[in-house]
N, C-alpha and C positions, 0 to 999 in steps of 0.2 A: 456439557454443551450439546446443543442440537446440531444437526448437520447444517441447518440454515444459519445458525449463529457462527459456526466455524467458517462457512462460506462467506458470510458477510464480513467477518474479521479479516479473512484473506484478501477480499477485494479492497478493504480499507488499507491493509498493509501494502498491497500492490500500488495503490494510489499514493501512499506515503512515500514509497521508494521512488516512484516516478517523479513526484514533486521535489523530493530531495535532489534527485539527479538533475532536474530542470533548473533548480536554484543554484547549482554549482557547475556551470558550463566552463568556467575558467580553470577548474582544477583537474 
């Protein structure tokens, strides 16, 4: 992987974690 690819995947992963957290406010 290039550094850009890793950086891009990390950003996507961070967004995924944020989205998951936002979708489960009652838990």
